[in-house]
Backbone and ligand atoms as CSV (ligand in chain L), in Angstrom:
chain,resi,resn,atom,element,x,y,z
A,1,MET,N,N,20.378,-1.143,4.901
A,1,MET,CA,C,19.685,-0.328,5.907
A,1,MET,C,C,18.171,-0.517,5.782
A,2,ALA,N,N,17.517,-0.607,6.923
A,2,ALA,CA,C,16.070,-0.852,6.916
A,2,ALA,C,C,15.317,0.352,6.355
A,3,THR,N,N,14.324,0.078,5.531
A,3,THR,CA,C,13.460,1.159,5.047
A,3,THR,C,C,12.517,1.597,6.172
A,4,ILE,N,N,11.885,2.739,5.945
A,4,ILE,CA,C,10.912,3.245,6.920
A,4,ILE,C,C,9.763,2.235,7.079
A,5,PHE,N,N,9.420,1.527,5.999
A,5,PHE,CA,C,8.324,0.564,6.088
A,5,PHE,C,C,8.737,-0.671,6.905
A,6,GLN,N,N,10.017,-1.075,6.768
A,6,GLN,CA,C,10.492,-2.198,7.591
A,6,GLN,C,C,10.421,-1.821,9.068
A,7,LYS,N,N,10.729,-0.564,9.369
A,7,LYS,CA,C,10.667,-0.117,10.767
A,7,LYS,C,C,9.220,-0.093,11.278
A,8,ILE,N,N,8.287,0.195,10.383
A,8,ILE,CA,C,6.870,0.152,10.770
A,8,ILE,C,C,6.447,-1.305,11.004
A,9,ILE,N,N,6.869,-2.209,10.119
A,9,ILE,CA,C,6.564,-3.651,10.295
A,9,ILE,C,C,7.119,-4.141,11.631
A,10,ASP,N,N,8.336,-3.722,11.943
A,10,ASP,CA,C,9.002,-4.168,13.172
A,10,ASP,C,C,8.525,-3.419,14.412
A,11,LYS,N,N,7.573,-2.477,14.213
A,11,LYS,CA,C,6.995,-1.668,15.301
A,11,LYS,C,C,8.060,-0.808,15.995
A,12,GLN,N,N,9.096,-0.464,15.237
A,12,GLN,CA,C,10.121,0.451,15.769
A,12,GLN,C,C,9.651,1.887,15.678
A,13,ILE,N,N,8.809,2.175,14.675
A,13,ILE,CA,C,8.178,3.494,14.613
A,13,ILE,C,C,6.673,3.287,14.473
A,14,PRO,N,N,5.894,4.210,15.021
A,14,PRO,CA,C,4.448,4.010,15.037
A,14,PRO,C,C,3.792,4.283,13.685
A,15,ALA,N,N,2.644,3.689,13.503
A,15,ALA,CA,C,1.818,3.955,12.325
A,15,ALA,C,C,0.375,3.699,12.722
A,16,ASP,N,N,-0.524,4.347,11.976
A,16,ASP,CA,C,-1.961,4.169,12.219
A,16,ASP,C,C,-2.401,2.936,11.415
A,17,ILE,N,N,-2.312,1.773,12.049
A,17,ILE,CA,C,-2.551,0.501,11.360
A,17,ILE,C,C,-4.053,0.240,11.251
A,18,VAL,N,N,-4.495,-0.079,10.029
A,18,VAL,CA,C,-5.917,-0.381,9.813
A,18,VAL,C,C,-6.164,-1.870,9.583
A,19,TYR,N,N,-5.107,-2.615,9.250
A,19,TYR,CA,C,-5.256,-4.055,9.006
A,19,TYR,C,C,-3.887,-4.717,9.144
A,20,GLU,N,N,-3.877,-5.931,9.694
A,20,GLU,CA,C,-2.628,-6.693,9.779
A,20,GLU,C,C,-2.948,-8.178,9.762
A,21,ASP,N,N,-2.157,-8.939,9.021
A,21,ASP,CA,C,-2.199,-10.399,9.139
A,21,ASP,C,C,-0.776,-10.928,9.017
A,22,ASP,N,N,-0.623,-12.228,8.863
A,22,ASP,CA,C,0.741,-12.787,8.867
A,22,ASP,C,C,1.543,-12.394,7.633
A,23,GLN,N,N,0.861,-11.994,6.562
A,23,GLN,CA,C,1.559,-11.686,5.310
A,23,GLN,C,C,1.706,-10.199,5.021
A,24,CYS,N,N,0.833,-9.381,5.589
A,24,CYS,CA,C,0.839,-7.976,5.192
A,24,CYS,C,C,0.381,-7.047,6.304
A,25,LEU,N,N,0.613,-5.772,6.034
A,25,LEU,CA,C,0.271,-4.709,6.978
A,25,LEU,C,C,-0.320,-3.556,6.169
A,26,ALA,N,N,-1.341,-2.890,6.719
A,26,ALA,CA,C,-1.919,-1.710,6.064
A,26,ALA,C,C,-2.020,-0.601,7.094
A,27,PHE,N,N,-1.593,0.591,6.697
A,27,PHE,CA,C,-1.575,1.727,7.630
A,27,PHE,C,C,-1.815,3.005,6.852
A,28,ARG,N,N,-2.233,4.041,7.573
A,28,ARG,CA,C,-2.547,5.311,6.910
A,28,ARG,C,C,-1.274,6.044,6.518
A,29,ASP,N,N,-1.305,6.625,5.297
A,29,ASP,CA,C,-0.160,7.383,4.799
A,29,ASP,C,C,0.034,8.636,5.658
A,30,ILE,N,N,1.283,8.951,5.959
A,30,ILE,CA,C,1.599,10.099,6.816
A,30,ILE,C,C,1.325,11.429,6.098
A,31,ASN,N,N,1.266,11.386,4.786
A,31,ASN,CA,C,1.038,12.594,3.984
A,31,ASN,C,C,-0.106,12.324,3.004
A,32,PRO,N,N,-1.344,12.238,3.525
A,32,PRO,CA,C,-2.467,11.751,2.713
A,32,PRO,C,C,-2.782,12.652,1.517
A,33,GLN,N,N,-3.026,12.006,0.383
A,33,GLN,CA,C,-3.368,12.710,-0.853
A,33,GLN,C,C,-4.871,12.660,-1.135
A,34,ALA,N,N,-5.626,12.106,-0.227
A,34,ALA,CA,C,-7.088,12.028,-0.331
A,34,ALA,C,C,-7.591,11.810,1.100
A,35,PRO,N,N,-8.886,12.040,1.350
A,35,PRO,CA,C,-9.410,11.850,2.711
A,35,PRO,C,C,-9.080,10.470,3.291
A,36,THR,N,N,-9.114,9.442,2.454
A,36,THR,CA,C,-8.612,8.123,2.861
A,36,THR,C,C,-7.394,7.799,2.011
A,37,HIS,N,N,-6.281,7.550,2.668
A,37,HIS,CA,C,-5.044,7.167,1.952
A,37,HIS,C,C,-4.330,6.133,2.820
A,38,VAL,N,N,-4.445,4.889,2.386
A,38,VAL,CA,C,-3.878,3.757,3.128
A,38,VAL,C,C,-2.808,3.095,2.255
A,39,LEU,N,N,-1.752,2.624,2.882
A,39,LEU,CA,C,-0.708,1.870,2.192
A,39,LEU,C,C,-0.802,0.411,2.624
A,40,VAL,N,N,-0.811,-0.489,1.651
A,40,VAL,CA,C,-0.848,-1.929,1.932
A,40,VAL,C,C,0.491,-2.511,1.489
A,41,ILE,N,N,1.188,-3.137,2.423
A,41,ILE,CA,C,2.543,-3.629,2.124
A,41,ILE,C,C,2.690,-5.084,2.560
A,42,PRO,N,N,3.513,-5.860,1.833
A,42,PRO,CA,C,3.837,-7.212,2.310
A,42,PRO,C,C,4.834,-7.112,3.454
A,43,LYS,N,N,4.768,-8.042,4.393
A,43,LYS,CA,C,5.750,-8.034,5.488
A,43,LYS,C,C,7.125,-8.459,4.980
A,44,ARG,N,N,7.132,-9.300,3.983
A,44,ARG,CA,C,8.409,-9.670,3.351
A,44,ARG,C,C,8.800,-8.577,2.368
A,45,GLU,N,N,10.019,-8.089,2.496
A,45,GLU,CA,C,10.413,-6.960,1.652
A,45,GLU,C,C,10.645,-7.387,0.207
A,46,ILE,N,N,9.887,-6.750,-0.680
A,46,ILE,CA,C,10.118,-6.828,-2.125
A,46,ILE,C,C,10.281,-5.374,-2.538
A,47,LYS,N,N,11.360,-5.055,-3.245
A,47,LYS,CA,C,11.682,-3.648,-3.433
A,47,LYS,C,C,10.688,-2.910,-4.336
A,48,SER,N,N,10.216,-3.544,-5.377
A,48,SER,CA,C,9.318,-2.861,-6.312
A,48,SER,C,C,8.670,-3.884,-7.230
A,49,ILE,N,N,7.789,-3.422,-8.101
A,49,ILE,CA,C,7.219,-4.320,-9.113
A,49,ILE,C,C,8.343,-4.951,-9.927
A,50,ASP,N,N,9.374,-4.169,-10.208
A,50,ASP,CA,C,10.493,-4.671,-11.010
A,50,ASP,C,C,11.225,-5.834,-10.343
A,51,ALA,N,N,11.077,-5.982,-9.039
A,51,ALA,CA,C,11.783,-7.047,-8.311
A,51,ALA,C,C,10.912,-8.293,-8.119
A,52,LEU,N,N,9.699,-8.280,-8.680
A,52,LEU,CA,C,8.803,-9.423,-8.485
A,52,LEU,C,C,9.276,-10.651,-9.254
A,53,SER,N,N,9.064,-11.809,-8.679
A,53,SER,CA,C,9.285,-13.065,-9.393
A,53,SER,C,C,7.957,-13.819,-9.456
A,54,PRO,N,N,7.837,-14.791,-10.370
A,54,PRO,CA,C,6.559,-15.494,-10.508
A,54,PRO,C,C,6.032,-16.058,-9.191
A,55,SER,N,N,6.923,-16.484,-8.313
A,55,SER,CA,C,6.462,-17.085,-7.049
A,55,SER,C,C,5.830,-16.053,-6.106
A,56,ASP,N,N,5.979,-14.759,-6.411
A,56,ASP,CA,C,5.358,-13.719,-5.579
A,56,ASP,C,C,3.879,-13.510,-5.916
A,57,GLY,N,N,3.417,-14.173,-6.978
A,57,GLY,CA,C,2.045,-13.940,-7.431
A,57,GLY,C,C,0.991,-14.089,-6.339
A,58,PRO,N,N,0.979,-15.182,-5.572
A,58,PRO,CA,C,-0.048,-15.327,-4.536
A,58,PRO,C,C,0.004,-14.213,-3.488
A,59,LEU,N,N,1.203,-13.790,-3.121
A,59,LEU,CA,C,1.330,-12.712,-2.128
A,59,LEU,C,C,0.750,-11.405,-2.680
A,60,ILE,N,N,1.076,-11.069,-3.926
A,60,ILE,CA,C,0.562,-9.827,-4.511
A,60,ILE,C,C,-0.957,-9.919,-4.664
A,61,GLY,N,N,-1.436,-11.083,-5.044
A,61,GLY,CA,C,-2.886,-11.276,-5.117
A,61,GLY,C,C,-3.531,-11.073,-3.758
A,62,HIS,N,N,-2.888,-11.580,-2.736
A,62,HIS,CA,C,-3.416,-11.416,-1.378
A,62,HIS,C,C,-3.516,-9.938,-1.007
A,63,LEU,N,N,-2.512,-9.137,-1.401
A,63,LEU,CA,C,-2.562,-7.696,-1.075
A,63,LEU,C,C,-3.817,-7.062,-1.656
A,64,PHE,N,N,-4.204,-7.456,-2.868
A,64,PHE,CA,C,-5.394,-6.861,-3.484
A,64,PHE,C,C,-6.683,-7.362,-2.819
A,65,VAL,N,N,-6.683,-8.607,-2.379
A,65,VAL,CA,C,-7.851,-9.090,-1.629
A,65,VAL,C,C,-7.983,-8.296,-0.322
A,66,VAL,N,N,-6.844,-7.968,0.280
A,66,VAL,CA,C,-6.858,-7.161,1.503
A,66,VAL,C,C,-7.334,-5.737,1.201
A,67,VAL,N,N,-6.950,-5.183,0.052
A,67,VAL,CA,C,-7.467,-3.861,-0.344
A,67,VAL,C,C,-8.999,-3.894,-0.339
A,68,ARG,N,N,-9.564,-4.907,-0.945
A,68,ARG,CA,C,-11.032,-5.021,-1.001
A,68,ARG,C,C,-11.615,-5.107,0.413
A,69,GLN,N,N,-10.965,-5.866,1.262
A,69,GLN,CA,C,-11.441,-6.021,2.642
A,69,GLN,C,C,-11.383,-4.687,3.388
A,70,ILE,N,N,-10.300,-3.937,3.206
A,70,ILE,CA,C,-10.167,-2.630,3.869
A,70,ILE,C,C,-11.207,-1.662,3.315
A,71,ALA,N,N,-11.435,-1.715,2.003
A,71,ALA,CA,C,-12.439,-0.833,1.393
A,71,ALA,C,C,-13.809,-1.082,2.022
A,72,GLN,N,N,-14.124,-2.334,2.268
A,72,GLN,CA,C,-15.396,-2.655,2.920
A,72,GLN,C,C,-15.378,-2.178,4.369
A,73,GLN,N,N,-14.279,-2.448,5.044
A,73,GLN,CA,C,-14.118,-2.071,6.467
A,73,GLN,C,C,-14.276,-0.560,6.659
A,74,LEU,N,N,-13.732,0.225,5.711
A,74,LEU,CA,C,-13.763,1.685,5.830
A,74,LEU,C,C,-14.974,2.302,5.140
A,75,GLY,N,N,-15.822,1.452,4.552
A,75,GLY,CA,C,-17.061,1.940,3.942
A,75,GLY,C,C,-16.840,2.767,2.689
A,76,LEU,N,N,-15.899,2.355,1.854
A,76,LEU,CA,C,-15.573,3.130,0.648
A,76,LEU,C,C,-16.517,2.754,-0.495
A,77,SER,N,N,-17.805,2.942,-0.272
A,77,SER,CA,C,-18.802,2.461,-1.227
A,77,SER,C,C,-18.873,3.312,-2.488
A,78,ASP,N,N,-18.294,4.511,-2.479
A,78,ASP,CA,C,-18.315,5.358,-3.676
A,78,ASP,C,C,-17.139,5.088,-4.601
A,79,GLY,N,N,-16.285,4.160,-4.224
A,79,GLY,CA,C,-15.159,3.796,-5.075
A,79,GLY,C,C,-13.832,4.253,-4.502
A,80,TYR,N,N,-12.802,3.829,-5.155
A,80,TYR,CA,C,-11.440,4.123,-4.692
A,80,TYR,C,C,-10.465,3.838,-5.821
A,81,ARG,N,N,-9.230,4.249,-5.610
A,81,ARG,CA,C,-8.179,3.996,-6.604
A,81,ARG,C,C,-7.008,3.291,-5.931
A,82,THR,N,N,-6.420,2.329,-6.641
A,82,THR,CA,C,-5.175,1.722,-6.175
A,82,THR,C,C,-4.055,2.152,-7.119
A,83,VAL,N,N,-2.889,2.438,-6.533
A,83,VAL,CA,C,-1.718,2.878,-7.299
A,83,VAL,C,C,-0.497,2.157,-6.744
A,84,ILE,N,N,0.355,1.669,-7.646
A,84,ILE,CA,C,1.681,1.167,-7.241
A,84,ILE,C,C,2.711,1.931,-8.064
A,85,ASN,N,N,3.424,2.841,-7.424
A,85,ASN,CA,C,4.479,3.566,-8.119
A,85,ASN,C,C,5.698,2.658,-8.234
A,86,CYS,N,N,6.401,2.758,-9.367
A,86,CYS,CA,C,7.582,1.916,-9.591
A,86,CYS,C,C,8.715,2.743,-10.178
A,87,GLY,N,N,9.803,2.790,-9.435
A,87,GLY,CA,C,10.998,3.451,-9.951
A,87,GLY,C,C,10.901,4.964,-9.968
A,88,ARG,N,N,11.960,5.573,-10.463
A,88,ARG,CA,C,12.085,7.038,-10.416
A,88,ARG,C,C,10.964,7.739,-11.178
A,89,ASP,N,N,10.749,7.356,-12.422
A,89,ASP,CA,C,9.713,8.043,-13.197
A,89,ASP,C,C,8.310,7.705,-12.694
A,90,GLY,N,N,8.173,6.558,-12.038
A,90,GLY,CA,C,6.875,6.205,-11.465
A,90,GLY,C,C,6.576,6.924,-10.166
A,91,GLY,N,N,7.587,7.598,-9.611
A,91,GLY,CA,C,7.367,8.363,-8.383
A,91,GLY,C,C,7.528,7.555,-7.112
A,92,GLN,N,N,8.222,6.410,-7.193
A,92,GLN,CA,C,8.419,5.585,-5.989
A,92,GLN,C,C,9.483,6.215,-5.097
A,93,SER,N,N,9.157,6.385,-3.820
A,93,SER,CA,C,10.115,7.007,-2.890
A,93,SER,C,C,10.543,6.057,-1.769
A,94,VAL,N,N,9.836,4.951,-1.578
A,94,VAL,CA,C,10.226,3.966,-0.563
A,94,VAL,C,C,10.409,2.618,-1.269
A,95,ASP,N,N,11.604,2.030,-1.108
A,95,ASP,CA,C,11.940,0.802,-1.836
A,95,ASP,C,C,11.428,-0.438,-1.112
A,96,HIS,N,N,10.127,-0.465,-0.923
A,96,HIS,CA,C,9.423,-1.635,-0.366
A,96,HIS,C,C,8.047,-1.564,-1.023
A,97,ILE,N,N,7.745,-2.543,-1.857
A,97,ILE,CA,C,6.540,-2.457,-2.686
A,97,ILE,C,C,5.308,-2.150,-1.832
A,98,HIS,N,N,4.433,-1.274,-2.324
A,98,HIS,CA,C,3.239,-0.879,-1.565
A,98,HIS,C,C,2.130,-0.470,-2.512
A,99,ILE,N,N,0.919,-0.804,-2.122
A,99,ILE,CA,C,-0.275,-0.365,-2.850
A,99,ILE,C,C,-0.842,0.841,-2.123
A,100,HIS,N,N,-1.001,1.952,-2.857
A,100,HIS,CA,C,-1.739,3.092,-2.314
A,100,HIS,C,C,-3.227,2.828,-2.522
A,101,LEU,N,N,-4.018,3.007,-1.486
A,101,LEU,CA,C,-5.483,2.945,-1.577
A,101,LEU,C,C,-5.996,4.350,-1.273
A,102,LEU,N,N,-6.564,4.977,-2.309
A,102,LEU,CA,C,-6.999,6.379,-2.209
A,102,LEU,C,C,-8.505,6.459,-2.391
A,103,ALA,N,N,-9.154,7.253,-1.540
A,103,ALA,CA,C,-10.610,7.370,-1.630
A,103,ALA,C,C,-11.074,8.602,-0.871
A,104,GLY,N,N,-12.363,8.904,-1.057
A,104,GLY,CA,C,-12.963,9.976,-0.283
A,104,GLY,C,C,-13.134,11.268,-1.065
A,105,ARG,N,N,-12.672,11.292,-2.284
A,105,ARG,CA,C,-12.927,12.420,-3.179
A,105,ARG,C,C,-12.895,11.887,-4.606
A,106,SER,N,N,-13.421,12.679,-5.537
A,106,SER,CA,C,-13.394,12.267,-6.927
A,106,SER,C,C,-11.988,12.492,-7.476
A,107,LEU,N,N,-11.363,11.429,-7.922
A,107,LEU,CA,C,-9.963,11.493,-8.343
A,107,LEU,C,C,-9.880,11.748,-9.847
A,108,SER,N,N,-9.011,12.659,-10.230
A,108,SER,CA,C,-8.899,13.003,-11.648
A,108,SER,C,C,-8.075,11.964,-12.404
A,109,TRP,N,N,-8.218,12.004,-13.706
A,109,TRP,CA,C,-7.463,11.120,-14.601
A,109,TRP,C,C,-7.154,11.875,-15.872
A,110,PRO,N,N,-6.001,11.828,-16.460
A,110,PRO,CA,C,-4.858,11.023,-16.064
A,110,PRO,C,C,-4.120,11.630,-14.874
A,111,PRO,N,N,-3.318,10.805,-14.184
A,111,PRO,CA,C,-2.518,11.329,-13.076
A,111,PRO,C,C,-1.414,12.232,-13.616
A,112,GLY,N,N,-0.843,13.052,-12.757
A,112,GLY,CA,C,0.180,14.019,-13.174
A,112,GLY,C,C,1.496,13.355,-13.502
L,1,5GP,P1,P,5.768,6.168,-2.936
L,1,5GP,O1,O,6.125,7.602,-3.198
L,1,5GP,O2,O,7.003,5.333,-2.716
L,1,5GP,O3,O,4.834,5.573,-3.928
L,1,5GP,O4,O,4.937,6.162,-1.584
L,1,5GP,C1,C,5.539,6.236,-0.319
L,1,5GP,C2,C,4.506,6.764,0.621
L,1,5GP,O5,O,4.949,6.528,1.934
L,1,5GP,C3,C,4.262,8.271,0.494
L,1,5GP,O6,O,2.906,8.511,0.162
L,1,5GP,C4,C,4.618,8.806,1.871
L,1,5GP,O7,O,3.781,9.852,2.304
L,1,5GP,C5,C,4.519,7.585,2.757
L,1,5GP,N1,N,5.370,7.608,3.922
L,1,5GP,C6,C,6.700,7.929,3.938
L,1,5GP,N2,N,7.179,7.826,5.192
L,1,5GP,C7,C,6.140,7.430,5.979
L,1,5GP,C8,C,6.029,7.163,7.377
L,1,5GP,O8,O,6.978,7.246,8.150
L,1,5GP,N3,N,4.800,6.761,7.831
L,1,5GP,C9,C,3.735,6.639,6.990
L,1,5GP,N4,N,2.573,6.249,7.546
L,1,5GP,N5,N,3.805,6.888,5.676
L,1,5GP,C10,C,4.994,7.284,5.167
């Protein structure tokens, strides 16, 4: 069954898209945890960090280059945080790997 993110990639359900290219899509999180909360996902479904293979390296690297590009595009000059939740204890709720880009407030550490 298609994940909610696959449906967003396929434009079956709407999303507030901030960036798109042939390899990835970035859109605003529906339940933002900071003033800026964007999700960056590959168009090819990879379920989680645990499902990565060595050949995925360039794609994952590309996602982080896109994070930097979005940070510039959105003017996040005071900094930001990237998070990739993995598995149950990591708090992953959608089985399609995604980078959270959080910004717009001072973020505490350690996370909960
Ligand atoms: P995870 O918990 O897997 O790390 O992150 C999944 C994220 O996807 C959550 O922050 C959640 O708010 C977001 N999300 C879930 N469903 C939708 C949706 O339909 N649209 C958007 N834009 N974000 C979603």
